[in-house]
C-alpha positions in Angstrom: -129.8 -69.5 -235.6 -131.2 -67.5 -232.7 -130.1 -68.4 -229.1 -133.8 -69.1 -228.1 -134.6 -71.1 -231.2 -135.7 -70.5 -234.8 -139.4 -70.9 -234.1 -139.6 -68.1 -231.6 -141.9 -65.3 -232.8 -140.5 -61.9 -232.0 -143.6 -60.1 -233.2 -145.6 -61.7 -230.4 -143.1 -60.4 -227.8 -143.1 -56.9 -229.4 -146.9 -56.7 -229.4 -147.0 -57.9 -225.8 -144.6 -55.2 -224.7 -146.4 -52.5 -226.7 -149.8 -53.4 -225.3 -148.4 -53.1 -221.7 -146.7 -49.8 -222.6 -150.1 -48.4 -223.9 -151.9 -49.4 -220.8 -153.2 -46.3 -219.1 -153.0 -45.6 -215.4 -154.6 -43.0 -213.1 -153.7 -41.2 -210.0 -154.1 -43.5 -206.9 -153.7 -46.7 -208.9 -151.7 -49.4 -207.1 -148.8 -50.6 -209.4 -145.8 -52.8 -209.3 -142.4 -51.9 -210.7 -139.8 -54.6 -211.3 -137.1 -52.8 -209.3 -138.9 -50.7 -206.7 -141.8 -53.0 -205.9 -145.3 -52.0 -205.0 -146.4 -48.4 -204.9 -149.2 -45.9 -205.6 -149.3 -43.4 -208.5 -149.4 -39.9 -207.0 -149.1 -37.7 -210.1 -149.3 -38.0 -213.9 -148.6 -35.2 -216.4 -147.7 -35.1 -220.1 -144.2 -36.3 -219.5 -143.8 -37.9 -216.1 -145.4 -40.4 -213.7 -144.7 -40.0 -210.0 -145.0 -43.0 -207.8 -144.8 -43.3 -204.0 -143.4 -46.8 -203.4 -144.0 -48.7 -200.2 -140.3 -49.4 -199.5 -138.4 -47.2 -202.0 -139.9 -43.7 -201.4 -141.1 -41.4 -204.1 -139.7 -41.8 -207.6 -140.4 -39.9 -210.9 -140.3 -41.8 -214.2 -140.6 -40.8 -217.9 -144.1 -41.8 -218.8 -143.2 -43.4 -222.1 -140.4 -45.4 -220.7 -141.6 -46.8 -217.3 -142.9 -50.4 -217.2 -145.6 -50.9 -214.7 -148.1 -53.6 -213.9 -151.4 -53.2 -212.0 -151.4 -54.6 -208.5 -154.3 -55.8 -206.4 -152.1 -55.9 -203.3 -153.4 -53.3 -200.8 -151.1 -50.7 -199.4 -149.5 -51.4 -196.0 -151.1 -49.6 -193.0 -149.4 -46.3 -192.2 -147.5 -46.2 -188.9 -148.9 -44.0 -186.3 -146.8 -41.0 -185.7 -146.8 -39.6 -182.2 -145.7 -36.1 -181.5 -143.1 -35.3 -178.9 -144.8 -33.8 -175.8 -143.9 -30.2 -175.0 -141.6 -29.9 -172.0 -142.9 -27.4 -169.4 -140.3 -24.9 -168.3 -139.8 -24.5 -164.5 -140.3 -21.0 -163.2 
């Protein structure tokens, strides 16, 4: 007997996972990762997907292993960065 019941169909679970794994993403897509949260894909190559997360910074994942979901949540506004004013030297 399986812990989740005898009538549980594992083929449905497997197909669901494989369909999500085969989903294609493009650069600038908003995605959600179960650990790092929301982010934007910044680069994709043959092997790696690089994502800039809103809270966790930039992370690089193996393309075939990472589990992502599309997100409709917009990116937070970027904070305005002010430069330090130059100090004039007294003569």
